[in-house]
C-alpha positions as CSV (number, residue, x, y, z in Angstrom):
1,M,-63.9,-114.7,11.5
2,P,-65.5,-111.4,10.4
3,F,-66.7,-109.2,13.2
4,P,-70.5,-109.1,13.1
5,F,-71.9,-105.8,11.8
6,K,-74.5,-105.5,14.5
7,N,-71.8,-105.9,17.2
8,L,-69.8,-103.2,15.6
9,L,-72.8,-100.9,15.4
10,L,-73.7,-101.6,19.0
11,M,-70.1,-100.8,20.0
12,V,-70.2,-97.5,18.1
13,L,-73.5,-96.5,19.6
14,M,-72.2,-97.3,23.1
15,M,-69.1,-95.2,22.6
16,A,-71.2,-92.4,21.1
17,S,-73.6,-92.5,24.1
18,A,-70.7,-92.4,26.6
19,A,-69.2,-89.4,24.7
20,L,-72.5,-87.6,24.7
21,A,-73.1,-88.2,28.4
22,A,-69.6,-86.8,29.2
23,A,-70.2,-83.8,26.9
24,I,-73.5,-82.8,28.5
25,R,-72.5,-83.6,32.1
26,P,-72.9,-80.4,34.1
27,T,-69.7,-78.9,35.4
28,A,-70.7,-75.5,36.7
29,S,-72.1,-75.1,40.2
30,L,-75.3,-73.0,40.4
31,A,-74.4,-72.1,43.9
32,D,-71.1,-70.4,42.8
33,E,-73.1,-68.1,40.6
34,R,-75.2,-66.8,43.4
35,P,-74.6,-65.1,46.8
36,P,-73.2,-67.7,49.3
37,I,-75.6,-69.3,51.8
38,D,-75.1,-68.5,55.4
39,L,-77.9,-70.2,57.3
40,A,-77.1,-68.7,60.7
41,A,-77.1,-65.1,59.3
42,M,-80.0,-65.5,56.8
43,V,-82.5,-67.1,59.2
44,P,-83.7,-64.6,61.8
45,G,-83.6,-65.5,65.5
46,Q,-86.8,-63.6,66.2
47,F,-89.8,-62.7,64.0
48,G,-93.4,-61.9,65.0
49,P,-94.3,-63.8,68.2
50,W,-91.5,-66.3,67.7
51,R,-88.0,-66.1,69.2
52,E,-85.1,-68.5,69.3
53,Q,-84.8,-70.4,72.6
54,L,-81.1,-70.2,73.6
55,N,-79.2,-72.6,75.8
56,V,-81.1,-75.6,74.5
57,A,-79.5,-79.0,75.3
58,V,-77.4,-80.2,72.3
59,Q,-78.4,-83.6,71.0
60,I,-75.5,-86.0,70.8
61,V,-75.2,-87.4,67.3
62,D,-73.7,-90.8,66.5
63,P,-70.2,-90.2,65.0
64,E,-71.0,-92.3,61.9
65,Q,-74.2,-90.4,61.3
66,Q,-72.4,-87.1,61.8
67,A,-69.8,-88.1,59.2
68,T,-72.6,-88.8,56.8
69,I,-74.2,-85.5,57.5
70,D,-70.9,-83.7,57.0
71,A,-70.4,-85.4,53.6
72,I,-73.8,-84.7,52.3
73,Y,-74.5,-81.1,53.5
74,T,-72.5,-77.9,53.2
75,Q,-74.3,-76.3,56.1
76,T,-76.9,-77.3,58.7
77,L,-78.9,-75.2,61.1
78,A,-80.9,-76.5,64.1
79,R,-82.9,-74.2,66.4
80,T,-85.8,-74.3,68.8
81,Y,-88.2,-71.4,68.6
82,V,-90.7,-70.5,71.3
83,H,-94.0,-68.6,70.7
84,A,-95.1,-65.8,73.0
85,N,-97.7,-68.3,74.4
86,G,-94.9,-70.9,75.2
87,Y,-95.4,-73.3,72.3
88,R,-92.1,-74.7,71.0
89,V,-91.2,-75.5,67.4
90,M,-88.0,-77.2,66.3
91,L,-86.5,-76.0,63.0
92,S,-83.9,-77.9,61.1
93,I,-82.4,-76.7,57.8
94,A,-79.9,-78.7,55.7
95,Y,-78.2,-77.1,52.7
96,G,-76.2,-79.0,50.1
97,K,-74.2,-77.1,47.5
98,N,-74.0,-80.0,45.1
99,Q,-77.1,-82.1,44.3
100,S,-75.3,-84.7,42.2
101,D,-76.1,-88.4,42.3
102,N,-73.8,-89.2,45.2
103,L,-74.7,-86.1,47.3
104,Q,-78.4,-86.0,47.8
105,L,-80.7,-84.5,50.5
106,H,-81.9,-87.2,52.9
107,K,-85.6,-87.0,53.5
108,P,-87.1,-87.2,57.0
109,E,-89.1,-90.3,56.2
110,V,-85.8,-92.1,55.8
111,C,-83.9,-90.3,58.6
112,Y,-86.5,-90.6,61.4
113,P,-87.0,-94.4,61.1
114,A,-83.2,-94.7,61.0
115,Q,-83.1,-93.1,64.4
116,G,-85.7,-95.5,65.9
117,F,-88.9,-93.5,65.2
118,K,-92.0,-95.1,64.0
119,L,-93.5,-93.5,60.9
120,E,-97.3,-93.5,61.2
121,K,-98.5,-91.3,58.4
122,L,-97.0,-89.4,55.4
123,E,-99.0,-87.1,53.1
124,R,-98.3,-84.3,50.6
125,V,-100.2,-81.1,51.4
126,P,-100.4,-77.5,50.2
127,L,-98.5,-75.1,52.3
128,N,-98.9,-71.3,51.9
129,L,-95.6,-69.4,51.8
130,L,-95.7,-65.7,50.8
131,D,-99.4,-66.1,49.9
132,R,-98.5,-68.8,47.3
133,P,-99.0,-72.6,47.8
134,I,-96.1,-75.0,47.6
135,T,-96.3,-78.7,48.1
136,A,-95.0,-79.8,51.5
137,T,-94.9,-83.2,53.2
138,R,-96.4,-83.9,56.6
139,M,-95.5,-86.9,58.8
140,E,-96.6,-88.4,62.1
141,T,-93.7,-90.0,64.0
142,Y,-93.4,-91.7,67.4
143,L,-90.5,-92.8,69.6
144,G,-91.8,-94.3,72.8
145,Q,-94.0,-91.6,74.5
146,R,-92.5,-88.9,72.2
147,H,-95.1,-87.9,69.6
148,E,-93.4,-85.6,67.0
149,P,-95.5,-84.4,64.0
150,V,-93.3,-83.0,61.2
151,T,-93.7,-80.7,58.2
152,Y,-91.0,-80.3,55.6
153,W,-90.3,-79.3,52.1
154,T,-87.3,-79.5,49.7
155,V,-86.0,-76.9,47.2
156,V,-83.6,-77.8,44.4
157,G,-82.2,-74.7,42.8
158,D,-85.2,-72.5,43.1
159,H,-87.8,-75.2,42.6
160,I,-89.9,-77.2,45.1
161,T,-89.6,-80.9,44.6
162,T,-91.7,-83.6,46.2
163,T,-91.0,-87.0,44.7
164,G,-87.7,-88.6,43.7
165,I,-88.8,-88.4,40.0
166,D,-89.7,-84.7,40.4
167,K,-86.3,-84.0,42.0
168,K,-84.4,-85.9,39.3
169,L,-86.3,-84.1,36.5
170,T,-85.4,-80.7,38.1
171,E,-81.8,-81.7,38.3
172,M,-81.8,-82.8,34.7
173,R,-83.3,-79.4,33.6
174,Y,-80.5,-77.6,35.3
175,G,-78.0,-80.1,33.9
176,L,-79.1,-79.4,30.4
177,R,-78.0,-75.8,31.0
178,G,-74.7,-77.1,32.3
179,R,-75.4,-76.4,36.0
180,V,-75.3,-78.6,39.1
181,P,-78.0,-77.2,41.4
182,D,-77.8,-76.8,45.1
183,G,-80.6,-78.0,47.4
184,M,-82.2,-77.2,50.7
185,L,-84.4,-79.2,53.1
186,V,-86.5,-77.2,55.6
187,R,-88.0,-79.3,58.4
188,V,-90.3,-78.0,61.1
189,S,-91.5,-80.3,64.0
190,S,-92.9,-80.1,67.5
191,I,-93.6,-82.4,70.4
192,D,-97.4,-82.5,70.5
193,R,-99.9,-85.4,70.8
194,D,-102.5,-83.3,69.0
195,T,-101.3,-83.7,65.4
196,P,-103.8,-81.4,63.7
197,N,-102.9,-78.6,66.1
198,A,-99.1,-79.2,65.6
199,H,-99.4,-79.1,61.8
200,R,-101.5,-75.9,62.0
201,I,-99.0,-74.2,64.1
202,Q,-96.1,-75.5,62.0
203,A,-97.8,-74.0,58.9
204,E,-98.2,-70.6,60.6
205,F,-94.5,-70.8,61.8
206,S,-93.3,-71.7,58.3
207,A,-95.1,-68.8,56.7
208,A,-93.9,-66.3,59.2
209,L,-90.3,-67.7,58.9
210,V,-90.1,-67.3,55.2
211,A,-91.7,-63.9,55.2
212,A,-89.0,-62.8,57.7
213,I,-86.1,-63.8,55.5
214,A,-84.6,-61.1,53.3
215,P,-86.5,-60.9,50.0
216,E,-83.4,-61.6,47.9
217,H,-82.9,-65.0,49.7
218,R,-86.5,-66.2,50.0
219,A,-86.6,-68.3,46.8
220,R,-83.7,-70.4,48.0
221,F,-85.6,-71.3,51.1
222,S,-89.1,-71.6,49.7
223,G,-89.0,-72.0,45.9
224,V,-91.3,-68.9,45.8
225,G,-90.5,-65.6,44.2
226,A,-87.4,-66.8,42.3
227,A,-85.8,-64.2,40.1
228,P,-86.2,-65.0,36.4
229,A,-82.5,-64.5,35.8
230,L,-81.8,-67.3,38.2
231,L,-84.4,-69.6,36.7
232,H,-83.2,-69.2,33.1
233,T,-79.5,-69.2,33.4
234,T,-77.8,-70.7,30.4
235,A,-74.5,-72.3,30.0
236,P,-71.8,-70.1,28.3
């Protein structure tokens, strides 16, 4: 029985599509073309009225959760900073060298409920870093009597991403240049029942933090002030 022409055509198209996908799949790591990330060294322990609070009790992490964190992220940094007036802010930074489909930054609106927190509110808001607005996400979370407002933003390569579609499009743009981008999630939170006050202080803290980072590294933490050479790298 003759093989139907349309089936043959479909098979050829499928094979061509698979070959094209393999050909354009990015193989070079953007992170390998840039100075290595060292969160502990790059993030200052003191800036302006803020200083790192040392000897803070270490939170015990479930072994399975820790294994997931280790698989997803290349580096993580968790610190508590205290203002000269005594107000405390918790900073958490997660860096992943490879933002491929199976290694993705986990957003706080997923992680917090997974740890038992109740998510009350989530909104996208402008956040001024280096006198330029980026889009950040604010959350209100509760765990029993613990009220923890959160502000966070994500950077893929040198670009702020907010939604899953935005993130995927950014990854595709790098992929078309043969690069697998790295990614960073910066989260700022505080224990405060006054949510507007917490978010205001978190915004001030975030701006001061990014301004205190060395100029050559700021874009990787904020998506602001990226060098053109990094944004327009092309595959060899």
